[in-house]
Residue frames as a rotation matrix with the C-alpha (Angstrom) as fourth column:
UNK 1
0.525 0.849 -0.059 0.02
0.851 -0.522 0.063 -0.07
0.022 -0.083 -0.996 0.05
UNK 2
-0.541 -0.781 0.311 1.36
0.806 -0.587 -0.072 3.29
0.239 0.212 0.948 -0.99
UNK 3
0.530 0.623 -0.575 0.29
0.706 -0.700 -0.108 6.80
-0.470 -0.349 -0.811 0.59
UNK 4
-0.715 -0.698 0.029 1.37
0.575 -0.564 0.593 9.24
-0.398 0.441 0.805 -2.07
UNK 5
-0.200 0.628 -0.752 -0.17
-0.132 -0.778 -0.615 12.34
-0.971 -0.024 0.239 -3.38
UNK 6
0.520 0.499 0.693 -2.08
0.643 0.306 -0.702 12.27
-0.563 0.811 -0.162 -6.72
UNK 7
-0.599 -0.734 -0.320 0.17
0.263 -0.558 0.787 13.55
-0.756 0.388 0.527 -9.53
UNK 8
-0.900 0.435 -0.022 -2.79
-0.170 -0.304 0.937 13.49
0.401 0.847 0.348 -12.00
UNK 9
-0.570 0.743 0.350 -6.39
-0.576 -0.058 -0.815 13.95
-0.585 -0.667 0.461 -11.06
UNK 10
-0.759 0.145 0.635 -8.60
0.370 0.898 0.237 11.17
-0.536 0.415 -0.735 -12.25
UNK 11
-0.730 0.498 -0.468 -10.82
-0.677 -0.620 0.397 11.68
-0.093 0.607 0.789 -15.26
UNK 12
0.111 0.814 -0.570 -12.69
-0.497 0.542 0.678 8.43
0.861 0.208 0.465 -14.75
UNK 13
-0.644 -0.095 0.759 -13.75
-0.751 0.268 -0.604 6.68
-0.146 -0.959 -0.244 -11.54
UNK 14
-0.316 0.572 -0.757 -15.18
-0.169 0.751 0.638 3.33
0.933 0.330 -0.141 -11.01
UNK 15
-0.116 0.360 0.926 -17.44
-0.987 -0.150 -0.066 2.52
0.115 -0.921 0.372 -8.26
UNK 16
-0.602 -0.143 -0.785 -17.41
-0.209 0.978 -0.018 -1.03
0.771 0.153 -0.619 -6.81
UNK 17
-0.150 0.581 0.800 -20.15
-0.978 0.033 -0.208 -2.72
-0.148 -0.813 0.563 -4.58
UNK 18
-0.705 -0.058 -0.707 -20.85
-0.201 0.972 0.121 -6.32
0.680 0.227 -0.697 -3.67
UNK 19
-0.139 0.606 0.783 -23.38
-0.989 -0.047 -0.140 -8.27
-0.048 -0.794 0.606 -1.84
UNK 20
-0.874 -0.139 0.467 -24.32
-0.204 0.975 -0.091 -11.68
-0.442 -0.174 -0.880 -0.88
UNK 21
-0.594 0.747 -0.297 -27.08
-0.240 0.188 0.952 -13.58
0.767 0.637 0.068 -2.70
UNK 22
0.175 0.782 0.598 -30.29
-0.868 -0.164 0.469 -14.28
0.465 -0.601 0.650 -0.69
UNK 23
0.921 0.099 -0.376 -29.14
0.035 0.942 0.334 -17.83
0.387 -0.321 0.864 0.14
UNK 24
0.711 -0.653 0.262 -25.81
-0.629 -0.424 0.652 -16.58
-0.315 -0.628 -0.712 1.20
UNK 25
0.601 -0.330 0.728 -24.07
0.428 0.902 0.056 -19.08
-0.675 0.278 0.683 -1.11
UNK 26
0.254 -0.297 0.920 -22.91
0.935 -0.167 -0.312 -16.50
0.246 0.940 0.236 -3.75
UNK 27
-0.129 -0.260 -0.957 -21.21
0.467 -0.867 0.173 -13.04
-0.875 -0.425 0.233 -4.02
UNK 28
0.521 0.480 0.705 -22.26
0.852 -0.247 -0.461 -10.52
-0.047 0.842 -0.538 -6.43
UNK 29
-0.184 -0.677 -0.713 -20.07
0.515 -0.684 0.517 -7.76
-0.837 -0.272 0.474 -7.46
UNK 30
0.652 0.361 0.666 -20.70
0.757 -0.355 -0.549 -4.86
0.038 0.863 -0.505 -9.81
UNK 31
-0.424 -0.754 -0.501 -18.42
0.605 -0.648 0.463 -2.00
-0.674 -0.106 0.731 -11.24
UNK 32
0.680 0.665 0.309 -19.70
0.715 -0.509 -0.479 1.17
-0.161 0.547 -0.822 -12.72
UNK 33
-0.377 -0.926 -0.036 -17.35
0.833 -0.355 0.425 3.40
-0.406 0.130 0.904 -14.70
UNK 34
0.749 0.662 0.018 -18.05
0.628 -0.702 -0.335 7.16
-0.210 0.262 -0.942 -15.00
UNK 35
-0.120 -0.723 0.681 -16.40
0.848 -0.431 -0.308 10.03
0.516 0.540 0.665 -16.60
UNK 36
0.298 0.139 -0.944 -15.56
0.774 -0.614 0.153 13.20
-0.559 -0.777 -0.291 -14.59
UNK 37
-0.778 0.628 0.021 -16.84
-0.266 -0.300 -0.916 15.87
-0.569 -0.718 0.401 -14.49
UNK 38
-0.466 0.712 -0.526 -20.45
-0.877 -0.294 0.380 15.27
0.116 0.638 0.761 -15.58
UNK 39
-0.390 0.203 0.898 -20.79
-0.495 0.776 -0.390 11.63
-0.777 -0.597 -0.202 -14.51
UNK 40
0.239 0.334 -0.912 -21.24
-0.957 0.241 -0.163 10.25
0.166 0.911 0.377 -18.04
UNK 41
0.451 0.064 0.890 -21.63
-0.509 0.838 0.198 6.64
-0.733 -0.543 0.410 -17.77
UNK 42
-0.261 -0.648 -0.716 -18.91
-0.960 0.093 0.265 4.67
-0.105 0.756 -0.646 -19.80
UNK 43
-0.105 0.257 -0.961 -19.76
-0.368 0.887 0.277 1.19
0.924 0.383 0.001 -18.94
UNK 44
0.228 0.263 0.937 -20.96
-0.956 0.242 0.165 -1.34
-0.183 -0.934 0.307 -16.19
UNK 45
-0.255 -0.240 -0.937 -19.77
-0.357 0.924 -0.139 -5.04
0.899 0.299 -0.321 -15.54
UNK 46
0.351 0.345 0.871 -20.89
-0.936 0.137 0.324 -7.50
-0.007 -0.929 0.371 -12.94
UNK 47
-0.536 -0.487 -0.689 -19.94
-0.393 0.867 -0.307 -11.06
0.747 0.106 -0.656 -11.83
UNK 48
0.564 0.599 0.568 -21.59
-0.816 0.303 0.492 -13.69
0.123 -0.741 0.660 -9.68
UNK 49
-0.385 -0.764 -0.518 -19.26
-0.507 0.644 -0.573 -16.26
0.771 0.043 -0.635 -7.86
UNK 50
0.619 0.387 -0.683 -19.71
0.329 0.663 0.673 -19.04
0.713 -0.641 0.283 -5.41
UNK 51
0.642 -0.411 0.647 -18.35
-0.739 -0.555 0.381 -18.10
0.203 -0.723 -0.660 -1.95
UNK 52
0.389 -0.619 -0.682 -15.03
0.142 0.772 -0.620 -19.78
0.910 0.144 0.388 -1.34
UNK 53
-0.685 -0.725 0.078 -13.96
0.078 -0.179 -0.981 -18.30
0.725 -0.665 0.179 2.00
UNK 54
-0.003 0.659 -0.752 -15.56
0.923 0.291 0.251 -18.72
0.384 -0.694 -0.609 5.44
UNK 55
0.643 0.333 0.690 -17.00
-0.008 -0.898 0.441 -15.85
0.766 -0.289 -0.575 7.53
UNK 56
-0.082 -0.649 -0.757 -14.12
0.995 -0.004 -0.104 -14.51
0.064 -0.761 0.645 9.89
UNK 57
0.875 0.367 -0.315 -14.75
0.437 -0.879 0.191 -11.16
-0.207 -0.304 -0.930 11.59
UNK 58
0.456 -0.653 -0.605 -12.44
-0.216 -0.740 0.637 -8.60
-0.863 -0.159 -0.479 10.18
UNK 59
-0.623 -0.741 0.251 -11.53
-0.035 0.347 0.937 -10.63
-0.782 0.575 -0.242 7.15
UNK 60
0.387 0.911 0.142 -14.71
0.107 0.109 -0.988 -9.94
-0.916 0.397 -0.055 5.06
UNK 61
0.319 -0.195 -0.927 -12.51
-0.819 -0.550 -0.166 -8.67
-0.478 0.812 -0.335 2.12
UNK 62
-0.788 -0.569 0.236 -11.26
-0.420 0.776 0.470 -12.28
-0.451 0.271 -0.850 1.57
UNK 63
-0.325 0.755 0.569 -14.74
0.534 0.643 -0.548 -13.23
-0.780 0.125 -0.613 0.77
UNK 64
0.629 0.694 -0.350 -15.46
0.213 -0.587 -0.781 -10.05
-0.748 0.417 -0.517 -1.41
UNK 65
0.015 -0.788 -0.616 -12.30
-0.456 -0.553 0.697 -9.28
-0.890 0.270 -0.368 -3.21
UNK 66
-0.711 -0.357 0.606 -12.21
0.266 0.662 0.701 -12.07
-0.651 0.659 -0.375 -5.76
UNK 67
0.178 0.852 0.492 -15.71
0.922 0.031 -0.387 -11.16
-0.345 0.523 -0.780 -7.19
UNK 68
0.655 0.114 -0.747 -14.85
0.092 -0.993 -0.072 -7.41
-0.750 -0.021 -0.661 -7.14
UNK 69
-0.366 -0.901 -0.232 -11.60
-0.331 -0.107 0.937 -8.11
-0.870 0.420 -0.259 -9.12
UNK 70
-0.594 0.122 0.795 -13.43
0.620 0.699 0.356 -10.24
-0.512 0.705 -0.491 -11.60
UNK 71
0.509 0.858 0.064 -15.97
0.739 -0.398 -0.543 -7.58
-0.440 0.324 -0.837 -12.38
UNK 72
0.560 -0.273 -0.782 -13.36
-0.319 -0.943 0.101 -4.98
-0.765 0.193 -0.615 -12.91
UNK 73
-0.490 -0.782 0.386 -11.46
-0.038 0.462 0.886 -7.32
-0.871 0.419 -0.256 -15.20
UNK 74
-0.085 0.594 0.800 -14.33
0.901 0.388 -0.193 -7.38
-0.425 0.704 -0.568 -17.51
UNK 75
0.602 0.266 -0.753 -14.25
0.092 -0.960 -0.265 -3.51
-0.793 0.090 -0.602 -17.99
UNK 76
0.599 -0.398 0.695 -13.03
0.790 0.152 -0.593 -2.58
0.130 0.905 0.406 -21.52
UNK 77
0.381 -0.421 0.823 -11.73
0.018 -0.886 -0.463 0.80
0.924 0.191 -0.330 -20.22
UNK 78
-0.215 -0.666 -0.714 -9.10
0.798 0.301 -0.521 1.24
0.562 -0.682 0.467 -17.48
UNK 79
0.831 0.548 -0.095 -10.35
0.478 -0.617 0.625 3.41
0.284 -0.565 -0.774 -14.53
UNK 80
-0.010 -0.808 0.589 -8.12
-0.069 -0.587 -0.806 6.21
0.998 -0.048 -0.050 -13.21
UNK 81
-0.778 -0.201 0.595 -9.30
-0.578 -0.141 -0.804 5.60
0.245 -0.969 -0.007 -9.66
UNK 82
-0.422 0.662 -0.619 -11.69
0.303 0.747 0.592 3.45
0.854 0.062 -0.516 -7.71
UNK 83
-0.448 0.334 0.829 -14.30
-0.859 -0.418 -0.296 4.08
0.247 -0.845 0.474 -5.03
UNK 84
-0.661 0.137 -0.738 -15.14
0.126 0.990 0.071 1.09
0.740 -0.046 -0.671 -2.97
UNK 85
0.393 0.799 0.455 -18.27
-0.573 -0.174 0.801 0.59
0.719 -0.576 0.389 -0.80
UNK 86
0.727 -0.260 -0.636 -16.17
0.569 0.746 0.346 -0.37
0.384 -0.613 0.690 2.22
UNK 87
0.911 -0.369 -0.186 -13.17
-0.102 -0.637 0.764 0.57
-0.401 -0.677 -0.618 4.37
UNK 88
0.542 -0.833 -0.106 -9.60
-0.147 0.030 -0.989 1.35
0.827 0.552 -0.106 3.57
UNK 89
-0.552 -0.817 -0.163 -7.13
0.087 0.138 -0.987 1.87
0.829 -0.559 -0.005 6.41
UNK 90
-0.356 0.568 0.742 -10.16
-0.909 -0.394 -0.135 2.68
0.216 -0.723 0.657 8.78
UNK 91
0.533 0.356 -0.767 -10.15
-0.229 0.934 0.274 -1.06
0.814 0.030 0.579 9.66
UNK 92
0.934 -0.163 0.318 -9.09
-0.266 0.277 0.923 -2.91
-0.238 -0.947 0.215 12.89
UNK 93
0.432 -0.804 0.408 -6.09
0.637 0.592 0.494 -4.28
-0.638 0.046 0.768 10.91
UNK 94
-0.025 -0.403 -0.915 -5.53
-0.335 -0.859 0.387 -1.11
-0.942 0.316 -0.114 8.90
UNK 95
-0.875 -0.406 -0.265 -6.30
-0.380 0.235 0.895 -3.05
-0.301 0.883 -0.360 5.76
UNK 96
-0.020 0.975 0.223 -9.97
-0.232 0.213 -0.949 -3.23
-0.973 -0.071 0.221 4.54
UNK 97
0.460 0.335 0.822 -11.34
0.629 0.531 -0.568 -4.11
-0.627 0.778 0.034 1.17
UNK 98
0.985 -0.003 -0.175 -10.29
-0.116 -0.763 -0.636 -0.83
-0.131 0.646 -0.752 -0.39
UNK 99
0.243 -0.969 0.043 -6.63
-0.802 -0.175 0.571 -1.59
-0.546 -0.173 -0.820 0.45
UNK 100
-0.021 -0.076 0.997 -6.91
0.166 0.983 0.079 -5.22
-0.986 0.167 -0.008 -0.82
UNK 101
0.701 0.421 0.576 -8.36
0.616 0.050 -0.786 -4.03
-0.359 0.906 -0.224 -4.14
UNK 102
0.866 -0.369 -0.339 -5.94
-0.402 -0.915 -0.030 -1.12
-0.299 0.162 -0.940 -4.28
UNK 103
-0.119 -0.968 0.220 -2.93
-0.489 0.250 0.836 -3.40
-0.864 -0.008 -0.503 -4.36
UNK 104
-0.080 0.124 0.989 -4.46
0.681 0.731 -0.036 -5.62
-0.728 0.671 -0.143 -7.17
UNK 105
0.822 0.515 0.243 -5.42
0.533 -0.545 -0.647 -2.51
-0.201 0.662 -0.722 -9.25
UNK 106
-0.287 -0.953 -0.093 -2.39
0.916 -0.301 0.265 -0.46
-0.280 -0.009 0.960 -8.60
UNK 107
-0.338 0.215 0.916 -4.41
0.444 -0.822 0.356 2.67
0.830 0.527 0.183 -8.79
UNK 108
-0.869 0.057 0.491 -5.71
-0.413 -0.629 -0.659 5.29
0.271 -0.775 0.571 -6.38
UNK 109
-0.266 0.803 -0.533 -8.40
0.347 0.596 0.724 3.51
0.900 0.007 -0.437 -4.44
UNK 110
-0.725 0.145 0.674 -10.62
-0.572 -0.671 -0.472 5.07
0.384 -0.727 0.569 -1.76
UNK 111
-0.697 0.571 -0.434 -12.87
0.697 0.682 -0.221 3.32
0.170 -0.457 -0.873 0.82
UNK 112
-0.684 0.616 0.392 -16.40
-0.644 -0.761 0.073 5.19
0.343 -0.203 0.917 1.31
UNK 113
-0.753 0.432 -0.497 -18.37
0.563 0.813 -0.146 3.33
0.341 -0.390 -0.855 3.84
UNK 114
0.104 0.836 0.539 -21.93
-0.102 -0.530 0.842 4.23
0.989 -0.143 0.030 5.03
UNK 115
0.905 0.358 0.231 -20.92
-0.212 -0.092 0.973 3.36
0.369 -0.929 -0.008 8.70
UNK 116
0.161 -0.912 0.377 -17.93
-0.953 -0.243 -0.182 3.43
0.257 -0.330 -0.908 11.03
UNK 117
0.591 -0.082 -0.802 -16.17
-0.009 0.994 -0.108 0.16
0.806 0.071 0.587 11.55
UNK 118
0.195 -0.575 -0.794 -13.57
0.981 0.120 0.153 1.33
0.007 -0.809 0.588 14.09
UNK 119
-0.678 -0.526 0.514 -12.35
0.538 -0.831 -0.141 4.61
0.501 0.181 0.846 15.34
UNK 120
0.101 0.624 -0.775 -13.89
0.862 -0.444 -0.245 7.63
-0.497 -0.643 -0.583 17.11
UNK 121
-0.637 -0.206 0.743 -14.87
0.627 -0.700 0.343 11.03
0.449 0.684 0.575 15.74
UNK 122
-0.597 0.468 -0.652 -16.71
0.189 -0.707 -0.681 14.33
-0.780 -0.530 0.334 16.36
UNK 123
0.301 0.857 0.419 -19.57
0.759 0.051 -0.649 15.23
-0.577 0.514 -0.635 14.30
UNK 124
-0.800 -0.559 0.219 -18.50
0.587 -0.653 0.479 17.43
-0.125 0.512 0.850 11.45
UNK 125
-0.714 0.516 -0.473 -20.51
-0.348 -0.848 -0.400 20.60
-0.608 -0.121 0.785 10.81
UNK 126
0.019 0.876 0.482 -23.88
0.231 0.465 -0.854 20.09
-0.973 0.127 -0.194 9.06
UNK 127
0.546 0.148 -0.825 -22.93
-0.639 -0.563 -0.524 21.87
-0.542 0.813 -0.213 5.85
UNK 128
0.980 -0.098 0.171 -21.91
0.194 0.634 -0.748 19.95
-0.035 0.767 0.641 2.65
UNK 129
0.462 -0.880 0.115 -18.12
0.024 -0.117 -0.993 19.47
0.887 0.461 -0.033 2.29
UNK 130
0.322 -0.361 0.875 -17.51
-0.931 -0.287 0.225 19.63
0.171 -0.887 -0.428 6.08
UNK 131
0.634 -0.086 -0.769 -15.58
0.106 0.994 -0.023 16.86
0.766 -0.067 0.639 7.67
UNK 132
0.521 -0.374 0.767 -13.76
-0.853 -0.194 0.485 15.73
-0.033 -0.907 -0.420 10.83
UNK 133
-0.385 -0.803 -0.455 -10.96
-0.784 0.545 -0.297 13.26
0.487 0.242 -0.839 11.41
UNK 134
0.827 0.527 -0.197 -11.62
-0.367 0.771 0.521 9.63
0.426 -0.358 0.831 12.24
UNK 135
-0.096 -0.952 0.290 -9.16
-0.817 -0.091 -0.569 8.65
0.568 -0.292 -0.770 14.76
UNK 136
0.716 0.035 -0.697 -7.91
0.300 0.886 0.353 5.55
0.630 -0.462 0.624 16.65
UNK 137
0.282 -0.602 -0.747 -6.20
0.824 -0.247 0.510 7.04
-0.492 -0.760 0.426 19.75
UNK 138
0.116 -0.310 -0.944 -3.90
-0.172 -0.942 0.288 9.79
-0.978 0.129 -0.163 18.19
UNK 139
-0.812 -0.451 0.370 -3.79
0.239 0.322 0.916 8.18
-0.533 0.832 -0.153 14.74
UNK 140
-0.005 0.779 -0.627 -5.94
-0.729 -0.432 -0.531 9.58
-0.685 0.454 0.570 11.95
UNK 141
-0.665 -0.141 0.734 -7.30
0.188 0.919 0.348 6.67
-0.723 0.369 -0.584 9.97
UNK 142
-0.417 0.585 0.695 -9.91
0.887 0.095 0.452 8.43
0.199 0.805 -0.559 7.91
UNK 143
-0.974 0.226 0.023 -12.36
-0.227 -0.966 -0.128 11.22
-0.006 -0.130 0.991 7.69
UNK 144
-0.257 0.965 -0.044 -16.04
0.770 0.177 -0.613 11.68
-0.584 -0.191 -0.789 8.50
UNK 145
-0.985 -0.162 -0.056 -17.27
0.080 -0.722 0.687 13.67
-0.152 0.673 0.724 5.45
UNK 146
-0.031 0.971 -0.235 -20.66
0.099 -0.231 -0.968 15.45
-0.995 -0.053 -0.089 5.06
UNK 147
-0.772 -0.248 0.585 -21.60
0.573 0.127 0.810 14.93
-0.275 0.960 0.044 1.31
UNK 148
-0.167 0.780 0.603 -24.96
0.457 -0.481 0.748 16.72
0.873 0.401 -0.276 1.75
UNK 149
-0.704 0.051 0.708 -26.21
-0.469 -0.783 -0.409 19.44
0.534 -0.620 0.575 4.03
UNK 150
-0.171 0.687 0.706 -28.13
-0.958 0.050 -0.281 17.96
-0.228 -0.725 0.650 7.14
UNK 151
0.764 0.412 -0.496 -27.56
-0.516 0.852 -0.088 14.43
0.386 0.323 0.864 6.03
UNK 152
0.859 -0.405 0.313 -25.64
-0.007 0.602 0.799 11.70
-0.512 -0.688 0.514 7.70
UNK 153
0.293 -0.841 -0.455 -21.92
-0.896 -0.407 0.175 11.70
-0.333 0.357 -0.873 6.91
UNK 154
0.927 -0.111 -0.358 -19.92
-0.080 0.874 -0.480 8.93
0.366 0.474 0.801 5.05
UNK 155
0.695 -0.699 0.170 -16.67
-0.125 0.116 0.985 7.32
-0.708 -0.706 -0.007 6.32
UNK 156
0.920 -0.303 -0.249 -13.78
-0.293 -0.108 -0.950 7.95
0.261 0.947 -0.188 3.98
UNK 157
0.510 -0.801 0.313 -10.33
-0.286 0.185 0.940 6.26
-0.811 -0.569 -0.135 4.11
UNK 158
0.085 -0.695 -0.714 -7.33
-0.992 -0.126 0.004 5.58
-0.093 0.708 -0.700 1.87
UNK 159
0.906 0.235 0.351 -7.10
-0.184 0.968 -0.172 2.41
-0.380 0.091 0.920 0.13
UNK 160
0.169 -0.889 0.425 -3.92
0.808 0.372 0.458 2.83
-0.565 0.266 0.781 -2.02
UNK 161
-0.545 -0.612 0.573 -1.78
0.839 -0.390 0.380 5.41
-0.009 0.688 0.726 -3.91
UNK 162
0.088 0.311 0.947 -3.45
0.227 -0.931 0.285 8.60
0.970 0.190 -0.152 -2.58
UNK 163
-0.937 -0.322 -0.138 -3.60
0.216 -0.221 -0.951 10.71
0.276 -0.921 0.276 0.53
UNK 164
-0.399 0.846 -0.354 -6.54
0.822 0.160 -0.546 11.36
-0.405 -0.509 -0.760 2.75
UNK 165
-0.336 0.261 -0.905 -6.88
-0.116 -0.965 -0.235 14.86
-0.934 0.026 0.355 1.49
UNK 166
-0.846 -0.083 -0.526 -7.11
-0.531 0.067 0.845 13.46
-0.035 0.994 -0.101 -2.06
UNK 167
-0.832 0.540 -0.130 -9.58
0.521 0.840 0.154 10.87
0.192 0.060 -0.980 -1.09
UNK 168
-0.272 0.751 -0.602 -11.95
0.587 -0.366 -0.722 13.46
-0.763 -0.550 -0.341 0.55
UNK 169
-0.328 0.138 -0.934 -11.80
-0.593 -0.800 0.090 15.83
-0.735 0.583 0.345 -2.51
UNK 170
-0.907 0.052 -0.417 -12.45
-0.345 0.473 0.810 12.95
0.240 0.879 -0.412 -4.92
UNK 171
-0.605 0.755 -0.255 -15.47
0.789 0.523 -0.322 11.80
-0.109 -0.396 -0.912 -2.83
UNK 172
-0.098 0.588 -0.803 -16.82
0.169 -0.785 -0.596 15.36
-0.981 -0.194 -0.022 -2.86
UNK 173
-0.689 -0.146 -0.710 -16.14
-0.627 -0.370 0.685 15.70
-0.363 0.917 0.163 -6.61
UNK 174
-0.916 0.238 -0.322 -18.16
-0.050 0.730 0.682 12.59
0.397 0.641 -0.657 -7.23
UNK 175
-0.617 0.712 -0.336 -21.14
0.648 0.216 -0.731 13.64
-0.447 -0.669 -0.594 -5.21
UNK 176
-0.704 0.426 0.568 -24.17
0.198 -0.650 0.733 15.15
0.681 0.629 0.373 -6.62
UNK 177
-0.166 0.724 0.670 -27.62
-0.794 -0.501 0.344 15.46
0.585 -0.475 0.658 -4.67
UNK 178
0.752 0.490 -0.440 -27.26
-0.122 0.760 0.638 12.14
0.648 -0.426 0.632 -2.99
UNK 179
0.762 -0.486 0.429 -25.39
-0.565 -0.174 0.807 11.10
-0.318 -0.856 -0.407 0.02
UNK 180
0.329 -0.693 0.642 -23.26
0.329 0.721 0.610 8.41
-0.885 0.010 0.465 -1.74
UNK 181
-0.319 -0.613 -0.723 -20.87
-0.517 -0.527 0.675 9.35
-0.794 0.589 -0.149 -4.51
UNK 182
0.345 0.723 -0.598 -22.29
-0.884 0.037 -0.466 8.67
-0.315 0.690 0.652 -7.85
UNK 183
-0.257 -0.372 -0.892 -19.92
-0.720 0.689 -0.080 5.76
0.644 0.622 -0.445 -9.06
UNK 184
-0.989 -0.098 0.111 -20.46
-0.148 0.593 -0.792 3.95
0.012 -0.799 -0.601 -5.72
UNK 185
-0.420 0.897 0.136 -24.18
-0.548 -0.131 -0.827 4.68
-0.724 -0.422 0.546 -5.76
UNK 186
0.255 0.425 -0.869 -24.74
-0.962 0.200 -0.185 3.34
0.095 0.883 0.459 -9.33
UNK 187
-0.596 -0.495 -0.632 -22.70
-0.475 0.852 -0.220 0.23
0.647 0.169 -0.743 -8.50
UNK 188
-0.900 0.283 0.330 -24.97
-0.231 0.332 -0.915 -0.26
-0.369 -0.900 -0.234 -5.48
UNK 189
0.071 0.981 -0.182 -28.12
-0.763 -0.064 -0.643 -0.10
-0.643 0.184 0.744 -7.51
UNK 190
0.102 -0.074 -0.992 -26.85
-0.812 0.570 -0.126 -2.61
0.575 0.818 -0.002 -10.05
UNK 191
-0.882 -0.431 -0.189 -25.92
-0.244 0.763 -0.599 -5.06
0.403 -0.482 -0.778 -7.20
UNK 192
-0.628 0.719 0.297 -29.29
-0.464 -0.040 -0.885 -4.55
-0.625 -0.694 0.359 -5.50
UNK 193
0.204 0.665 -0.718 -31.06
-0.966 0.019 -0.257 -5.27
-0.157 0.746 0.647 -8.93
UNK 194
-0.230 -0.353 -0.907 -28.91
-0.561 0.809 -0.173 -8.54
0.795 0.469 -0.385 -9.52
UNK 195
-0.928 -0.198 0.315 -29.43
-0.372 0.528 -0.764 -9.70
-0.015 -0.826 -0.563 -5.94
UNK 196
-0.060 0.995 0.074 -33.28
-0.783 -0.001 -0.622 -9.89
-0.619 -0.095 0.779 -6.62
UNK 197
0.559 0.284 -0.779 -32.55
-0.781 0.496 -0.380 -12.25
0.278 0.821 0.499 -9.46
UNK 198
-0.231 -0.834 -0.501 -29.83
-0.545 0.537 -0.643 -14.34
0.806 0.124 -0.579 -7.67
């Protein structure tokens, strides 16, 4: 995992989300690639795989990563960056799904989760673009980012090849009128639709 500042701002961002099938025997993953700015949809891909790794608390990414990687491999266009519905370094082992995928993809990768997994924080101001640090003791492991005024924040952390300040800005650049950034929101919609059929 590399924590380095972005030399080139991403022009395309892929959102990745995954879910378990209703019988909990398969994993569904979707990737949605959008162009920035403007959020023009370039392409979407998905995959459904049998679950091969047992449930172990804190090691969820070992169940999810293979399907996420398979979905991304189907993309015809290579994303400049990735938004993952999950944690990066804001993880008890400092290595969540966004970190795992970042190593495979070798690109800037950001975890954007709907809820906190670990750490403590003070609520950021209620205005959009406000944020506060997510800490574990004295260590800053992410940021609590308000993507909409008067709406619950999201939990942002680095996965690979970017700094936290870059991750926050990309999340805000990818957010429109919804709480969840557009690439991740679209990937979530695709996964939810597939889950109904799986």
